N, C-alpha and C positions, 0 to 999 in steps of 0.2 A: 504494500500500500504506500502511496506517495500522495501527500497533500498538495493541492494546486496552489499557485501563487495567491489566488483569491482567498483560500482558506488560511494560509499562513499569514498573509498581510492583514486580513480581517481580524484574526486572533491577536496579532501583535498590536494593531491599532486600538482594539478594544481594551487590551491590557494597559497600553500606554495611557489611554484616556482615563481609565479607572485610577491609575497611579498618580496622574498629574492634574486631575480636574479640580479637586478641593472645592467642590460644589460651584464651580464657575466654568463657563464654556471654554473649550480648548480649540484653538484654530487647527484646521487641517494641515496647514503648512508647518506648524510646530510639531505635530505628530509625525508628519512625513519626514521632517529633518531628523528627529530623534530616532526614528525607526528605519531610515534609509529606504523609504517607499516613494515612488513617483507621485507627486501631488495630484495630477490628473487622475491617476488610477485610484488613489485613496478617496478622492472626491466621489467617484462612482460607487465605491464600497460604502461610504458613509450614507449615500442616498438609499442604497439597499437596506442598510441597517436601520435607518430612520423609518423607511416604509414598513419594515418588519417590526417596528415598535420597540427596538432596543436603544435607539438614540433619539434625542430631541435636538432640534437646531435652534440657535439663537441668532437673530440677525443683528447687523450693526457693526460698528467699529470694534467693539469688544466681543463680537459674536464668535460662534463656533459650535461645537457639539458637546452635549452632556449625556450621561446615561439616562435613559427614560425610566429606569427603576433601579433599586439598589443592586450592587454587584453580587451580593449573596443570593439574589433571585435570578440571575442570568447564568444559565449553564453553557458549557462549551457546545453542547448539542444544539442549544437555541441559536447560537451564533452561526454554526455551520449550516443549520437548516435555513435561516434567513438569507444566508449568502448563496443558497442553492448548491451546497457542496456535500452530497451524501458520502458517507464512508462505505466503500464497497470492497469486498474481497472476492474476486472472481466474477465472471460474467453471469453466473447463475443467480446473482443477487440484483442484477439490473432489471429494469422493466421488460426488456426484450427477452430475458431468460436465457437458458442454455439447453440445447437439445440433448446434451450428454449428461444432464443432471441425474437421470435414472440410474445410470451405471457408473458414474464418476466416484472413484474412491476417496476423493478429497472434499466432496460436497459437505459432509457433516463437519469436517474439520473447519472449513471456512465459515460455516454457520455458527459454530462454537466460538471461533475467534471474533467474528462480528458481534455476537452477543456480548462477549466480554468487553470489547472496545466500546460498544454502545452504552453499556452500563457505566463505564468510566466517564464517558463524555456527558452522560445524563446526570451524573452525581457530582461532577467537578464544576464548580462555579467560577465565574470571573474573579470573584474575591479570593478564591483558593489560589489560583495561579498568580494573581497580582501580589498577594501577601508573600508568597514564596519568592517571587522576583524581587520584591523590595527587600526582604530579609537577605537574599543573596547579594544584592547590590550594597547593602549596608555592612555586610560581613567583611572582616579583614582576612578571613580564612578562605583561600582559593577553593573553587569547586573543581575537583579533578575531572569529573565527567565533561564539564564545559571546556576545560583547558585542553583535554584530549581531542575533542571535536574541533576546536579552534586550530590546534596544531596540524591536524589532518588537512583542514581547509587551506592553511598557509602553505603546506607542502605541495598540495595539488596545484596551487597557483604558480609555484616555481617550475613545474614540469613543462 
């Protein structure tokens, strides 16, 4: 499974907004700069999130976006759903289906994996991931998992 740019950017933007809003609107350009997301792309995502009832927009010079409800009430599944980004493992889970589902030895495996992932996404809130992010940023102890991923990314750029 690989999340699309829409899903990744949308989750990062919502997390950033949650961490930085302090009950005041946050501009799209501020979020885009902090998260390294193209402004025009983020504007489109924010429109979807507003139409889906997750964001409110505030017009004017001090305008921007705010969460439409508390972060503890917004699940990751809510965000992905509003963005139109279903989590799918295998073609058997798509609307089109799979003609090999009857005899496929991995059908039940992917159903089980999807069920587990769905449960995590439905029970993890925006507040959960934001409070974890804030505590990691405030911590003086490095996070080895993040460092390892960062090192791999830097090495792949050298090649």
